[in-house]
C-alpha positions as CSV (number, residue, x, y, z in Angstrom):
1,X,44.9,47.7,7.9
2,X,46.5,48.1,4.5
3,X,48.0,51.5,3.9
4,X,49.3,52.2,0.4
5,X,52.1,54.5,-0.8
6,X,50.8,57.5,-2.8
7,X,47.4,57.5,-0.9
8,X,46.0,60.3,1.2
9,X,44.5,59.5,4.6
10,X,43.3,61.4,7.6
11,X,44.7,61.3,11.1
12,X,42.5,60.5,14.1
13,X,42.1,64.2,14.7
14,X,41.2,64.9,11.1
15,X,44.4,66.3,9.5
16,X,45.4,65.3,6.0
17,X,48.2,62.7,5.9
18,X,50.3,61.4,2.9
19,X,51.9,57.9,2.8
20,X,55.2,57.7,0.9
21,X,56.3,54.2,1.7
22,X,55.1,51.2,3.7
23,X,58.3,49.1,3.6
24,X,60.6,51.2,5.8
25,X,61.3,48.3,8.1
26,X,61.7,48.4,11.9
27,X,58.8,49.2,14.3
28,X,57.5,52.1,12.2
29,X,57.7,51.0,8.5
30,X,55.1,53.5,7.2
31,X,56.7,56.8,6.2
32,X,54.8,59.9,5.2
33,X,53.8,63.4,6.3
34,X,51.0,65.2,8.1
35,X,49.7,68.6,6.9
36,X,50.0,71.2,9.7
37,X,49.5,74.9,9.9
38,X,53.2,75.2,9.1
39,X,53.3,72.9,6.1
40,X,54.0,69.2,5.8
41,X,55.8,67.5,8.7
42,X,57.3,64.0,8.3
43,X,56.0,61.2,10.4
44,X,56.4,57.4,10.8
45,X,53.7,54.9,11.7
46,X,53.5,51.3,12.8
47,X,51.9,48.8,10.4
48,X,48.5,49.3,12.0
49,X,48.7,53.1,11.5
50,X,49.5,54.0,15.1
51,X,52.2,56.5,15.8
52,X,54.5,57.3,18.7
53,X,54.9,61.1,19.0
54,X,54.9,63.9,21.4
55,X,51.3,64.8,20.4
56,X,48.4,63.8,22.6
57,X,47.9,60.1,22.5
58,X,46.6,58.8,19.2
59,X,45.9,62.1,17.5
60,X,48.4,61.5,14.7
61,X,47.3,57.9,14.1
62,X,46.5,57.1,10.5
63,X,42.8,56.2,9.8
64,X,41.7,54.1,6.9
65,X,39.4,56.0,4.4
66,X,35.7,56.1,5.0
67,X,33.7,53.3,3.5
68,X,30.1,52.2,3.2
69,X,28.5,49.5,5.2
70,X,25.2,48.2,3.7
71,X,22.8,47.0,6.4
72,X,20.0,44.5,6.3
73,X,17.5,43.7,9.0
74,X,14.2,41.8,9.5
75,X,11.3,43.7,8.1
76,X,9.5,43.5,11.5
77,X,12.7,44.6,13.3
78,X,12.5,44.7,17.1
79,X,15.1,45.9,19.6
80,X,17.6,43.2,20.0
81,X,17.1,41.6,16.6
82,X,20.2,40.8,14.6
83,X,21.3,43.0,11.7
84,X,24.0,42.2,9.1
85,X,26.4,44.5,7.4
86,X,28.0,44.1,4.0
87,X,30.6,46.1,2.1
88,X,28.5,46.4,-1.1
89,X,24.8,46.6,-2.0
90,X,25.2,43.5,-4.2
91,X,26.6,41.5,-1.3
92,X,23.7,42.8,0.9
93,X,21.2,41.6,-1.7
94,X,22.9,38.2,-1.8
95,X,22.8,38.1,2.0
96,X,19.1,38.8,2.1
97,X,18.5,36.0,-0.5
98,X,20.5,33.6,1.6
99,X,18.5,34.3,4.8
100,X,15.2,32.8,5.6
101,X,12.3,35.1,6.6
102,X,11.5,38.6,5.5
103,X,14.5,40.8,5.3
104,X,14.9,44.3,4.0
105,X,17.9,46.5,3.1
106,X,17.7,49.5,5.4
107,X,20.4,51.4,3.6
108,X,24.0,52.1,4.3
109,X,26.1,54.0,6.8
110,X,29.4,55.7,6.2
111,X,32.0,54.3,8.5
112,X,34.9,56.2,9.9
113,X,38.3,54.6,9.4
114,X,38.7,51.6,11.6
115,X,35.0,51.1,12.5
116,X,33.4,47.8,11.6
117,X,36.7,46.2,10.5
118,X,36.3,42.9,8.8
């Protein structure tokens, strides 16, 4: 996962988190802060966004921002048929054109951070 300085993210439990730097070195190179009821509290994360803290396991992990996943499926879709996901509607259309048979774009879903990683 690529986290970027100056960007705002969410923690696994939904709190706002800011990233200040991603080149801190060591086992927790991402530096930033989490917004709490008492203000901003500093935190450090591993490259993958996971954190070691006294909080319940994983609650302060950084999550990538939400993104869209465009889904195509056979027009006569049956349980067990394969569907394909794309990160843009244009890519989904290209995907439909490259597949044989009758395919339809069934829309998009909004993915939480970390779901359906490429």
